[in-house]
Structure formats: structure tokens, C-alpha cells
C-alpha positions in Angstrom: 0.0 0.0 -0.1 1.4 3.5 -0.9 2.8 5.5 2.1 0.4 8.4 1.5 -2.6 6.1 1.7 -1.4 4.6 4.8 -0.9 7.9 6.3 -4.4 8.9 5.3 -5.8 5.8 6.9 -3.6 6.4 10.1 -4.9 10.1 10.4 -8.6 9.0 10.0 -8.1 6.3 12.5 -6.7 8.9 14.9 -9.6 11.0 14.5 -12.0 8.1 15.1 -10.2 7.4 18.4 -10.3 11.0 19.4 -14.1 11.0 19.1 -14.4 7.8 21.2 -12.3 9.3 23.9 -13.7 12.9 23.7 -17.4 12.5 22.7 -17.8 16.3 23.0 -15.2 17.1 20.5 -17.6 18.2 17.6 -16.5 21.8 18.2 -12.9 21.2 17.4 -14.0 19.3 14.2 -15.8 22.6 13.1 -12.6 24.5 13.4 -10.5 22.4 11.1 -11.9 24.6 8.2 -10.3 28.1 8.0 -12.6 31.1 8.2 -13.3 32.8 4.8 -14.6 36.1 6.2 -11.3 37.5 7.1 -11.0 41.1 5.6 -8.2 41.8 3.0 -7.1 45.1 1.9 -4.2 46.9 0.1 -2.2 50.1 0.6 -2.6 51.1 -3.1 -5.2 49.8 -5.5 -3.7 51.7 -8.4 -0.1 51.6 -9.2 2.3 52.9 -11.8 4.4 50.3 -13.4 7.5 49.6 -11.1 5.8 50.8 -8.0 5.1 48.4 -5.1 2.0 47.9 -2.6 1.4 45.7 0.3 -1.8 43.3 1.0 -2.9 43.2 4.5 -5.1 40.8 6.5 -7.0 42.4 9.4 -6.8 39.2 11.4 -5.5 35.6 11.1 -6.3 32.2 12.8 -4.0 30.3 14.8 -3.0 27.1 13.0 -3.8 28.5 9.6 -1.4 29.4 6.9 -2.2 32.1 4.3 -0.8 32.4 0.7 -1.3 35.3 -1.7 -2.2 33.9 -5.3 -2.3 35.8 -8.6 -5.5 34.7 -10.2 -4.3 35.8 -13.6 -1.3 33.5 -13.8 -2.3 31.0 -11.0 1.0 31.4 -9.3 1.6 32.1 -5.6 3.5 35.4 -4.8 5.1 37.0 -1.8 5.5 35.0 1.5 3.4 32.5 3.3 2.0 33.9 6.5 1.3 31.6 9.5 -1.7 32.9 11.6 -1.3 33.9 15.2 -4.6 35.6 15.9 -3.5 39.1 15.0 -3.4 41.1 11.8 -0.6 40.4 9.2 0.9 41.7 6.0 2.3 39.9 2.9 5.6 41.1 1.7 5.4 44.1 -0.8 4.6 43.1 -4.3 5.4 44.8 -7.6 2.9 43.8 -10.3 3.8 44.2 -13.8 0.3 44.5 -15.1 -3.3 44.8 -13.8 -3.9 41.8 -11.6 -6.4 40.2 -9.3 -5.2 38.6 -6.2 -6.9 36.1 -3.8 -5.7 34.7 -0.4 -5.9 31.0 0.1 -6.0 29.8 3.8 -4.9 26.2 4.7 -5.7 24.6 8.1 -2.3 23.1 9.1 -4.0 20.2 11.0 -6.4 19.2 8.4 -4.7 20.4 5.4 -8.0 21.9 4.1 -7.8 25.0 2.0 -10.3 27.7 1.3 -10.3 31.0 -0.7 -11.0 34.1 1.5 -14.2 35.8 0.4 -12.4 39.1 -0.6 -10.2 39.4 -3.7 -7.9 42.4 -4.4 -7.8 44.0 -7.7 -4.8 46.1 -8.4 -4.7 48.3 -11.3 -1.1 48.9 -12.9 -0.7 52.2 -15.0 1.9 51.9 -17.7 4.8 54.4 -17.6 4.7 57.3 -20.1 6.0 56.8 -23.7 9.6 57.9 -23.8 10.2 58.0 -27.5 8.3 61.3 -28.2 10.0 63.9 -30.3 11.1 67.0 -28.4 11.9 70.1 -30.5 13.0 73.6 -29.1 11.7 76.7 -31.2 15.2 78.2 -30.8 18.3 76.4 -30.0 20.4 79.6 -29.7 19.3 82.6 -27.6 20.5 85.2 -25.2 20.2 85.3 -21.4 16.8 86.5 -20.4 15.2 85.4 -23.5 12.7 82.4 -23.7 12.1 79.6 -26.0 9.2 77.1 -26.5 9.6 73.4 -26.4 7.3 71.3 -28.6 6.5 67.6 -27.6 4.9 65.6 -30.3 2.1 63.1 -29.5 1.8 64.0 -25.9 -0.3 61.6 -23.9 -3.4 63.0 -22.2 -2.9 61.6 -18.7 0.9 62.6 -18.4 2.5 65.7 -16.9 5.5 67.0 -18.7 8.4 69.1 -17.2 11.7 70.5 -18.6 14.7 69.3 -16.6 18.3 70.2 -17.1 21.0 72.9 -16.7 21.0 75.0 -13.5 17.2 75.9 -13.6 14.6 73.2 -13.8 11.3 74.5 -14.9 9.0 74.1 -11.9 6.0 74.3 -14.0 4.4 71.1 -15.5 2.0 70.8 -18.3 -0.7 68.1 -18.9 -0.4 66.4 -22.2 -3.2 67.1 -24.8 -3.1 64.0 -27.1 -1.3 65.8 -29.8 1.5 68.4 -30.1 2.1 70.0 -26.7 3.8 73.4 -26.5 5.7 74.4 -23.2 6.1 78.1 -23.6 8.3 80.8 -22.1 11.2 78.5 -21.0 14.0 80.8 -20.0 17.2 78.8 -19.6 19.9 80.2 -17.4 23.0 78.9 -19.2 24.0 76.7 -22.0 23.1 73.0 -21.3 21.6 69.8 -22.5 18.0 69.6 -21.3 15.5 66.8 -21.5 11.7 66.4 -20.7 10.7 64.2 -17.7 7.3 62.6 -17.8 4.9 61.3 -15.0 1.5 59.7 -15.3 -1.1 61.6 -13.0 -1.5 60.0 -9.7 2.0 58.2 -10.1 5.3 58.8 -8.5 7.6 57.4 -11.1 9.2 59.9 -13.4 10.9 58.8 -16.7 12.9 61.0 -18.9 12.0 61.2 -22.7 14.8 59.7 -24.7 15.4 62.7 -26.9 17.6 65.4 -25.3 18.0 69.0 -26.7 21.0 71.5 -26.4 20.4 75.2 -25.8 23.1 77.5 -26.5 22.7 80.6 -24.1 24.9 83.6 -24.7 25.2 87.0 -23.0 23.1 89.7 -24.5 24.7 92.8 -26.2 25.7 95.6 -23.8 23.1 98.5 -23.7 25.0 101.0 -21.9 26.3 102.5 -25.3 26.2 106.1 -26.2 25.1 107.6 -29.4 27.1 110.6 -30.6 26.8 113.2 -33.5 28.8 116.0 -34.9 25.8 118.3 -34.2 22.5 118.4 -32.1 20.7 121.2 -34.0 20.6 121.8 -37.7 18.7 123.8 -40.3 16.2 122.2 -42.5 18.0 120.3 -45.3 21.2 119.7 -43.5 22.7 116.2 -42.9 23.9 114.8 -39.7 26.0 111.8 -38.8 25.3 109.5 -35.9 27.8 107.1 -34.4 27.7 104.5 -31.6 30.4 103.4 -29.1 31.7 101.0 -27.9 30.0 98.4 -30.2 30.2 94.6 -29.9 31.6 92.6 -32.8 28.9 89.9 -32.0 25.9 92.1 -32.3 24.2 94.1 -35.2 23.0 97.7 -34.5 19.9 99.2 -36.1 19.3 103.0 -36.2 15.6 103.8 -35.6 13.5 107.0 -36.0 10.7 106.0 -33.5 9.8 102.5 -34.9 11.0 103.3 -38.4 14.4 101.6 -39.3 17.0 104.0 -40.8 19.3 102.3 -43.3 20.7 98.8 -42.8 22.0 97.2 -39.5 25.6 97.6 -39.0 27.7 94.9 -37.3 29.9 96.0 -34.4 33.6 96.3 -34.6 34.6 96.8 -30.9 34.8 100.5 -31.3 32.9 103.3 -33.0 30.5 102.6 -35.8 28.9 105.2 -38.1 25.5 105.0 -39.4 24.7 106.4 -42.8 24.2 110.1 -43.2 20.6 111.2 -42.4 18.7 114.3 -43.5 15.8 114.7 -41.0 12.9 116.8 -42.0 11.7 117.4 -38.5 13.0 117.3 -34.8 13.5 113.6 -34.1 14.8 111.5 -31.2 16.7 108.6 -32.6 17.4 105.2 -30.9 19.4 102.1 -31.7 18.4 98.4 -31.2 21.2 95.9 -30.7 20.7 92.3 -31.7 23.3 89.6 -30.7 24.1 87.0 -33.3 22.8 84.4 -30.8 19.7 86.3 -29.7 16.2 86.1 -30.7 15.0 89.6 -30.3 16.7 92.9 -30.4 17.0 95.1 -27.3 16.9 98.8 -26.8 20.3 100.6 -26.3 19.8 102.7 -23.1 20.7 106.0 -24.6 19.0 108.0 -27.3 19.9 111.1 -29.3 17.7 114.1 -30.1 18.4 116.1 -33.3 16.6 119.4 -33.3 15.6 120.5 -36.9 15.1 124.3 -37.3 13.1 125.8 -40.0 13.7 129.3 -41.4 11.6 132.1 -39.8 8.0 132.5 -41.3 7.7 136.0 -42.6 3.9 135.8 -42.9 3.2 136.5 -39.2 1.0 139.4 -38.1 2.0 142.2 -35.8 -0.4 143.2 -33.0 -0.4 146.2 -30.6 -2.3 146.9 -27.3 -3.5 150.3 -28.9 -4.2 152.1 -32.1 -3.7 155.4 -30.5 -0.9 156.3 -28.0 -0.1 159.4 -26.0 3.4 160.8 -26.2 5.6 159.1 -23.5 2.8 156.7 -22.9 3.7 152.9 -23.2 3.0 150.9 -26.3 3.4 147.1 -26.7 3.9 145.5 -30.0 3.9 141.8 -30.4 4.0 138.9 -32.9 0.9 136.9 -33.3 1.3 133.1 -33.4 5.1 133.5 -32.9 7.4 130.6 -33.7 9.1 128.8 -30.9 12.9 129.2 -30.9 12.8 132.2 -33.5 14.3 135.5 -32.4 12.4 138.6 -33.2 13.8 142.3 -33.2 11.8 145.5 -33.3 12.7 148.3 -35.8 11.2 151.9 -35.7 12.0 152.7 -39.3 15.3 154.2 -38.6 17.1 151.8 -36.2 16.8 148.5 -34.4 15.5 148.8 -30.9 17.6 147.0 -28.2 15.1 144.6 -27.0 14.9 141.0 -28.6 12.3 138.3 -27.8 12.2 134.6 -28.5 8.9 133.1 -29.9 6.8 130.8 -27.7 4.1 129.4 -30.1 1.7 132.0 -29.0 1.6 135.9 -29.2 5.0 137.0 -28.1 5.3 140.8 -27.0 8.2 143.1 -27.0 9.0 145.1 -24.0 7.1 148.4 -23.6 8.2 151.2 -25.8 7.4 154.9 -25.2 7.0 156.8 -28.5 8.2 160.4 -28.8 7.5 160.8 -32.4 5.4 159.4 -35.3 6.9 156.1 -36.6 6.2 152.9 -38.7 7.3 149.7 -36.8 8.8 146.6 -38.5 9.9 143.2 -37.1 12.9 141.2 -38.3 13.0 137.3 -37.5 15.7 134.7 -37.6 15.8 131.2 -36.2 18.2 130.5 -33.3 20.3 128.1 -35.4 19.7 129.2 -38.9 21.3 132.7 -39.3 19.2 134.1 -42.2 17.3 137.3 -40.9 13.9 138.0 -42.6 11.7 141.0 -42.4 8.1 140.2 -41.6 5.6 141.2 -44.2 3.4 143.2 -41.6 3.9 146.6 -40.0 2.4 148.7 -37.1 1.7 152.4 -37.3 -0.1 153.8 -34.3 -1.5 157.4 -34.1 0.5 159.5 -31.7 -1.2 162.0 -29.4 1.3 164.6 -28.1 0.9 165.2 -24.3 4.3 166.9 -23.5 2.7 170.3 -23.2 0.6 169.1 -20.3 2.3 170.5 -17.1 2.1 167.2 -15.3 3.2 167.9 -11.7 3.2 166.3 -8.2 0.0 166.9 -6.0 -0.1 168.1 -2.4 -1.8 166.0 0.4 -1.2 165.2 4.0 1.5 162.7 4.2 0.1 160.5 6.9 -3.4 159.7 8.1 -5.2 157.1 10.3 -7.6 154.6 8.8 -11.1 156.2 8.8 -9.8 159.9 8.5 -10.7 162.1 5.5 -8.2 163.4 3.1 -8.1 165.9 0.3 -6.0 165.4 -2.8 -4.8 168.5 -4.7 -3.2 168.9 -8.1 -1.8 172.5 -8.3 -0.9 172.7 -11.9 -3.3 171.5 -14.6 -4.0 172.1 -18.2 -7.1 173.8 -19.5 -9.9 171.4 -20.8 -8.1 168.4 -19.8 -10.0 165.9 -17.6 -8.3 164.4 -14.7 -9.6 161.2 -13.3 -8.9 160.0 -9.6 -8.5 156.2 -9.2 -8.2 154.0 -6.0 -6.9 150.6 -6.9 -8.0 151.0 -10.4 -11.5 151.8 -9.1 -13.0 155.3 -10.3 -13.3 157.7 -7.4 -14.0 161.1 -9.1 -13.1 163.1 -12.3 -12.6 166.9 -12.8 -12.2 168.8 -15.9 -9.7 171.5 -15.4 -10.2 175.2 -16.2 -6.4 175.8 -16.1 -6.2 176.2 -12.3 -5.6 173.9 -9.4 -8.1 171.2 -8.8 -8.8 169.4 -5.5 -10.6 166.0 -4.9 -12.2 166.4 -1.4 -13.3 164.5 1.5 -11.8 161.1 0.4 -12.1 158.2 2.7 -9.1 156.0 2.2 -8.6 152.3 3.0 -5.6 150.7 4.6 -4.6 149.6 1.1 -5.6 152.7 -0.9 -3.4 153.3 -4.0 -4.3 156.6 -5.6 -3.5 157.7 -9.2 -4.7 160.6 -11.4 -4.9 159.8 -15.0 -5.5 162.0 -18.0 -8.9 160.8 -19.8 -7.9 162.4 -23.2 -5.5 159.5 -23.8 -6.4 156.0 -25.2 -4.5 154.4 -22.4 -3.8 155.7 -18.9 -1.3 158.4 -18.7 -0.5 159.1 -15.0 -0.7 162.8 -14.3 0.1 162.3 -10.6 0.4 159.3 -8.2 -0.2 160.4 -4.5 2.2 159.0 -1.9 -0.2 158.6 1.0 0.8 156.6 4.1 -2.3 155.3 5.8 -1.9 153.7 9.3 -4.0 150.9 10.6 -6.5 151.7 13.5 -6.2 149.6 16.8 -9.4 147.5 17.5 -10.1 146.5 21.0 -11.7 143.4 22.2 -12.7 143.4 26.0 -13.4 140.3 28.1 -14.6 140.7 31.9 -14.4 138.2 34.6 -15.2 138.0 38.2 -13.5 136.2 41.1 -15.0 134.0 43.9 -15.2 136.5 46.6 -16.7 139.2 44.5 -14.1 141.9 45.2 -11.4 141.6 42.5 -12.8 141.9 39.0 -10.6 140.9 36.0 -10.4 142.3 32.5 -8.5 141.0 29.6 -7.9 143.4 26.9 -6.8 142.5 23.4 -5.6 144.9 20.7 -5.5 144.0 17.0 -3.9 146.3 14.5 -2.0 149.6 15.3 1.5 149.9 16.3 3.0 149.6 19.9 3.4 151.1 22.2 -0.2 151.4 23.1 -1.7 154.0 25.5 -4.8 152.4 27.3 -7.0 155.4 28.5 -9.7 154.4 31.1 -12.6 156.6 32.2 -13.0 156.1 36.0 -9.5 154.1 36.0 -5.9 154.8 35.4 -4.1 155.2 32.0 -1.6 152.4 31.1 1.3 152.7 28.4 2.4 149.2 27.3 4.2 147.4 24.3 2.0 144.6 24.7 -1.3 144.1 22.7 -2.8 141.9 25.5 -3.0 143.1 29.1 -4.8 141.6 32.0 -6.1 143.8 34.9 -7.2 142.3 38.3 -8.8 143.7 41.4 -11.0 146.0 39.5 -14.2 147.3 41.4 -17.6 146.8 40.0 -18.8 149.5 37.8 -19.0 150.9 34.3 -15.9 151.8 32.4 -14.9 153.3 29.0 -11.6 152.5 27.3 -9.8 154.1 24.2 -6.6 152.9 22.9 -4.0 155.2 21.1 -1.2 153.5 19.3 2.3 154.8 18.4 1.0 156.6 15.3 -1.5 158.4 17.3 -4.4 156.5 15.8 -7.3 156.0 18.2 -9.4 153.0 18.5 -12.5 155.2 19.2 -13.2 158.8 19.9 -15.8 158.2 22.6 -14.4 155.0 24.2 -15.6 151.4 24.4 -18.0 150.7 27.2 -17.6 147.6 29.6 -19.0 146.7 33.0 -17.6 144.9 36.1 -20.3 142.8 37.7 -19.9 140.2 40.3 -22.0 137.1 40.1 -20.5 134.4 42.3 -22.2 131.0 41.7 -19.3 129.1 43.5 -19.2 128.4 47.2 -15.5 127.6 47.2 -12.4 128.4 45.3 -8.9 126.7 45.4 -5.7 128.7 44.7 -3.6 126.6 42.3 -0.3 128.2 43.0 1.8 128.4 46.0 5.0 130.7 45.9 6.5 130.7 49.4 9.3 133.2 48.5 8.2 136.0 51.1 6.9 138.6 48.6 3.7 138.8 50.4 1.7 137.0 47.5 0.7 133.4 47.6 3.2 132.7 50.4 0.6 130.4 51.9 -2.0 128.1 50.1 -5.3 129.6 50.3 -8.8 127.9 50.0 -11.7 130.3 49.8 -15.1 128.9 50.8 -18.5 130.0 52.4 -17.8 131.5 55.8 -20.7 129.5 57.2 -18.8 126.2 56.4 -16.4 124.5 58.7 -12.7 124.4 57.8 -12.1 121.4 55.5 -9.7 118.4 55.8 -6.8 118.6 53.5 -4.4 116.2 52.0 -1.5 116.8 49.6 0.5 114.2 47.6 3.5 114.3 45.4 3.7 112.7 42.0 4.7 109.3 43.5 1.5 109.2 45.6 3.4 110.1 48.9 1.5 112.3 51.4 3.5 115.4 52.0 0.8 117.3 54.1 -2.4 116.5 56.0 -4.5 118.8 58.2 -8.1 118.7 59.8 -9.7 122.2 59.8 -7.1 123.7 57.6 -6.5 127.5 58.3 -4.8 128.6 55.1 -1.5 128.5 56.8 0.6 125.9 54.8 3.8 127.3 53.2 4.7 124.1 51.1 7.0 122.4 53.7 7.4 118.7 54.7 9.1 117.6 57.9 10.4 121.2 58.4 11.8 121.6 54.8 10.6 123.2 51.7 9.2 120.9 49.1 10.9 121.1 45.6 9.2 123.0 42.9 6.7 120.9 40.8 3.2 119.7 40.6 1.3 118.1 43.6 -2.1 116.7 43.9 -4.6 117.7 46.7 -7.9 116.2 48.1 -10.0 118.6 50.0 -13.2 117.3 52.0 -15.8 119.7 53.3 -18.2 118.4 56.0 -21.0 119.1 53.7 -23.5 116.6 52.3 -24.0 118.2 48.9 -20.3 118.9 48.5 -18.1 116.2 46.9 -14.4 116.0 47.6 -12.4 118.4 45.5 -9.4 117.1 43.6 -6.9 119.1 41.7 -3.3 120.1 41.1 -1.2 122.6 43.1 1.9 124.2 41.5 4.7 125.0 44.0 7.1 127.7 42.6 9.8 128.7 45.0 12.7 131.2 44.6 
């Protein structure tokens, strides 16, 4: 009999004897079959090719062995686990394709095997295709320029990234199923680059097999200067522009705004000259520099402006501020729509006048002239750069009114007045049948037609800023016959504020003076007269009553003729008053600290503290006798805090600050 058959019979016989000896052993018999409900899980149900995962059992049975089986191939993978009543893991596996796994449990004693109920399906994602074609838009470029990378036949679930050199592009781009363009890649230096690819959700990166070389060069220097033999030219002249220092590996293009001028010139390490140009208008020229390995040209930092000056235009109209002018009166002649940077000079028919003006694009006026004789006026013009001087076609011929026979003379008037006083202005010499017009700040005041004798403008009330002048009305423009020199002094204005003290015996008055000139004389009716340089005075201990005050300043100007009324009245609403100052210097004023209160009250309790909160004085029934001492010594000057309590129901404790000021 074969050995395995004999062993089987022997095992069954042993089982038979076991049941005879232990009739209650049916429970043991039921446990010879492994449990199939054990939970099976995996760390990753989706892997990229080459990645690993682990399959886990949430528990195991003692006496049972567990094996992991690939259902697709029928082969066992990983290690065999012997159950011990706790959870267990199979060794990590690396599937090469999508696979379903099952776990087979075998009872060691009975050799009975079962499949656990749960199968594990692990999806394996293939790696990206690495044979794609990679093409840069530009293989040669300068530092700071960018290129684009084309990836042919990109996969839709793959992320692509440029790698290499000293600066890996941190951005990734998802494939689109066709040609993928990675734009604005800016390499830092020359290097061989490649593209890495990774499937979405995977960790394994692969490099595309095709690399690409980018040749990165330094850009041309831009701190270059543009030179010329001249900056300002006349219309039709030529100018030569040059550049230095030039780079032999760069081409330079001269530009008029965005328009190219001539052909680009290759640098030679020194000066390069552009072709002669003949600008028709003022233009600022610039230069583009393009390295032989650069993609785009860059601007040279410096530009050059060429000012083109046109000959003066003779067809400009002349204008004047009047068609008639009195002899010796001012006349202003100007050029209408003058040209900028054109010099104009006035000619009176016999000679050039000294003044020259420069056009400003608008009306340009010559300085005032004072015609003494009849004349025709012409203007000559020349550009500041172009030397040709041209006479304008227009001319000016004003009608001259002779006024020299008028005996214009100074007037007589008081030299000084106070504001508010009346004044007369006299013109002692006048011309018969000439009208003299008085103005104050260009405002008409009065006019008188002379009969050949003196004229007087009477009872004039001047302002502080009055400016008088007398004009001859017969002239087109104003001719000043006289200009009075009148000094007008401001009048002091008084503002009075009255106050009263607690005890109703020392009225206070604050007097503020605005205007006038110090010193001030304060003249009181029913009181004394005070002379002071101050415009603010404070008076104390005034008795109740009615007062009048007039202030006279240094110019003898009075605030009022009759005086300003004010009244001292005492209306004392308080029942107490605390002196905030103590000056124990023996001068008889504020030598002791005084507290005034209703005489029907009892003396208060007083406490005084320094700024640190220390008590420096305390008295019950204070008698206004404290001289600012502590332990027999004077307290230092400074601020102190007091607390005063009256034995009155309706009077709250009084808090405040006391200033001690000694010698």
C-alpha cells in the first residue's frame, strides 16, 4: 500500500479514536476549516509600473497558513503567513500588469484549504511613452530670452516638465493627445536639457529619450552712447550719428521711432558710423542691438535728439495793445502766433531797438516802448540756429497823441493819516480842458475837467490799502498825471473780556488789541491810564462799575473817539475756590496756600500728595497757613495733587493740582 494512503488511514483512525475518547469534540471538528470572512485590503489599488504595494489581513487564525495567489497566472506570490490571531501583511509586491489577487487559507492540522471571500484587484498604470519627439523653437538665444519646447504626440494623462541645466522649470504641463507646447522656458545657461514625464497619480518619473541642447549667450551691452557732430541743424542739412563701444557679435539698427533708418551695422569693438541722415523735423533717434545668438533685439539705453530748425516764417501778423498812444505813454507791440525758438527784433523805421524776444508758439510781446515821435514799426526774425534774418511782411503804425505840453506835476496832500480819517488830494498845476480822473486801486473815485487852475478831490475816505493815481482821460491808455504818496496807518481795534473772582471783590479784565503799532496807551474813564508795548493786558482787582476805554497807538491812531464801554459785575455761583499756585518766597503774594469758601462752612480736611503718591501734608480744619513744607523743609518746585473734603452733604471731595514755585 502506498505511503500516502497508509498515512491517510492512520490520520482517520486517529480522528476516530479521538471522538471515542472525547465525545464532546464536535466543536474542534468544526474549526478544522479556515474562516473565509477575514478582511483583505491593500495600501494601493492603483500603481504605476514599477511601484509596490502591500496586501494586508485584518486578522489571522492560529493554526492556519495564508498564501497570496495571482489569479491571472495561478502562481503564488510573496511570502506565506502563519496565523497567530492578529493582523498580518504579505511582503510588498510589484505587479507588472493589472492583476486580481486572492488569499488561500490552509488549516495546518486538516490540510483543508479555502479562498477568502475578498479578492484584491490592483490596477497597474503603464509608464509614459519615452520615445516622443522633443523640438525647441530656438536652439540659440541670449540670457533673459525664452524659447518654446514642442512635444509631439503627448499623452493626455501625463505631466511633462523640462529638466536640466541649473534651472529646472518648476511648472508642469498636462499632455493634450497631440503636439504639446511648453512656452516661455527661460534657460539660465548653455546646457543639455530633457523632458521628464509622469502619469497623473503616479510617483515614477521617466525621462524622454530625446535630449536637446540650448546655447545661451550673454546679450549685447546696452550702456552704449550715441554721438553726433551736431545736435541742432537747419532744414535740409545732413547729420552723422555714431555709436560706441560696439560689440563685434552684435548688429545695430538705427531707428526713428519705430522706423528703421538704413541697414543694420555689425559692431567692430569701437565706434561705428551710421549712414548720413537728413531729418525733416525734430526727431529722437534710438538704436536696437541684436546679438548674433539672440532671438530679439534690445534697446540701447541712450537716445539722441536732433533738433531741426526751420527758417523763420515772414507771414506773421503784428499786433499792438492800442491804435492810439499818448506821447511818452507805453506801447506794446507783439508777434501773433510766434514761432518757438525764433528770435524777433523790433525796428522803428530808422534803427533796431535793443530788445529782442524769443517766440513761444503763441503771441510774443516786445517790452514796452514809449514813442516820442510818429513812426512805422517793423519786425525782423531769424531762427536761433539758422542765421538768415527775414523782415516780416506786416507793420504797425499807431497814431501819436502829443502830451508833452501838459504840465504834469506832483500833487499836495497830507503825508500820513489814520484809517477812517478824511483826506483831500490837490493837483496844483493843470492844463485847461483836460479831464483828470482819480482812481483808487483802479476803481474810479472822481473826475474833474480843469479850467487851467488847481483842482482838489475833497473828503476822500481812504482804505488801509488805498493806492491813488490821477490819469488824463484824453489818452487812449492811462497816462499818469500824478500818483499820490499817502501813508495810511491801521487803527487799533479793542476786544474786552470781563471776569469776576469767587469772593466778588477783584474783577478781572482782559484787553486784546488788534492792529495799530506799539506802544499802546490804554486810556480808561474812571480808572488809570496804562502805556504798554503788549497788545494783550490783564487787569485784576477792579471794582464793580461801568468803564470806558480808548486805545491810542504809536502813530496817534485811536481805537475810538468816545471809548468802548464795559461793565464789571460780580455774580459768584461757587461756594469755594482753590488757589492753584503756591509761591513761598516771602513777597507777600501766595506765600501760603489759600482755599476760599463760604464762611458759614467748617474748615475742610486737606491732604497733599507728590507725583509718586506720597502724602506730604495733612490737616484737619485747614487754616490757610501751609507754606509748602514737609518735615520742616521746603518741598521742591513741581506739581502736587490735593484732596479737599468739606463736611457738607452736597459738596463732593475736591481734587486738583497745586503748582509749587519757590525762589
